[in-house]
C-alpha positions in Angstrom: -24.2 -10.8 11.5 -24.4 -9.4 7.6 -21.8 -10.7 5.2 -19.5 -7.9 4.3 -18.6 -8.0 0.4 -15.0 -6.6 1.3 -14.1 -9.1 4.0 -12.3 -12.5 3.8 -14.2 -14.2 6.0 -10.9 -17.0 6.5 -8.7 -13.8 7.8 -10.9 -11.8 9.0 -9.0 -8.6 6.7 -10.1 -6.6 4.2 -9.8 -7.8 0.7 -6.7 -6.6 -1.1 -5.1 -6.0 -4.2 -2.2 -8.8 -3.4 -4.3 -10.4 -1.7 -2.7 -10.7 1.8 -3.7 -12.6 5.2 -0.3 -12.2 7.0 -0.7 -8.6 9.0 3.4 -8.7 9.5 3.7 -9.3 5.4 1.3 -6.8 4.2 2.6 -4.1 6.6 6.2 -4.5 5.3 4.9 -4.5 2.2 3.2 -1.4 2.2 5.8 0.6 3.7 8.1 -0.6 0.9 5.7 0.1 -1.6 5.7 3.8 0.0 9.2 4.2 0.3 9.1 3.9 -3.2 6.5 5.9 -4.0 8.5 8.7 -2.0 11.4 8.5 -3.4 9.7 9.3 -6.9 7.4 12.4 -5.8 10.9 13.6 -4.3 12.6 12.9 -7.5 9.7 14.8 -9.4 9.5 17.9 -7.0 13.4 18.1 -7.1 12.8 18.4 -11.0 10.2 20.6 -11.3 12.0 23.1 -8.3 15.3 23.5 -10.3 14.4 24.1 -13.7 15.8 26.5 -15.3 
């Protein structure tokens, strides 16, 4: 079996910047970050669409 430089051999997870190894914790944080980013994008688009 070849070594995957992107995989964590102890958890089987792909390496991720925050270092999560628990799938439920990672899923929760991904959902929260996505929700926040969507809110930012909506605010930005509202500002662009309602200019002048």
